PAPAKE-480283 format. One line per 2 residues: number of its first residue (from 1); their letters; for each residue x, y, z of C-alpha. Coordinates in steps of 0.2 Angstrom, whole numbers, plus 5000, padded with zeros to 4 digits. Layout:
% PAPAKE-480283
NUM = a = X,Y,Z; ... $
//
This chain:
% PAPAKE-480283
1 = ma = 4921,5742,5915; 4912,5741,5898 $
3 = fv = 4895,5741,5907; 4900,5757,5917 $
5 = mm = 4905,5766,5901; 4889,5760,5892 $
7 = wl = 4878,5767,5906; 4888,5784,5906 $
9 = vi = 4885,5785,5887; 4866,5781,5889 $
11 = gn = 4866,5794,5902; 4874,5807,5892 $
13 = ls = 4862,5804,5877; 4848,5809,5890 $
15 = vl = 4839,5792,5886; 4838,5788,5904 $
17 = py = 4837,5799,5920; 4854,5802,5929 $
19 = gl = 4846,5796,5945; 4845,5779,5937 $
21 = lv = 4864,5778,5936; 4865,5777,5955 $
23 = ya = 4857,5760,5954; 4863,5754,5936 $
25 = ip = 4881,5756,5938; 4883,5746,5955 $
27 = ls = 4871,5732,5948; 4881,5731,5932 $
29 = il = 4897,5728,5942; 4888,5715,5952 $
31 = es = 4882,5707,5937; 4899,5706,5930 $
33 = fi = 4906,5699,5946; 4893,5685,5947 $
35 = at = 4896,5681,5929; 4914,5679,5932 $
37 = li = 4911,5668,5947; 4899,5657,5937 $
39 = in = 4912,5655,5923; 4926,5651,5935 $
41 = tf = 4915,5638,5944; 4912,5629,5927 $
43 = ki = 4931,5630,5923; 4936,5622,5940 $
45 = ke = 4923,5608,5937; 4929,5605,5920 $
47 = it = 4947,5604,5925; 4943,5592,5940 $
49 = ka = 4932,5581,5929; 4946,5579,5916 $
51 = n = 4958,5573,5929 $
//
């Protein structure tokens, strides 16, 4: 959610064109989802390795 708010603030400051938000917001959400998958994968490997 923080990524979405960051992009909205940047858009309100007129730093980037609003048309870019159409691509930036979904890609930011995708980035967060993939990062969560990677972190969870490492956690699962660490737990199974400890046992």
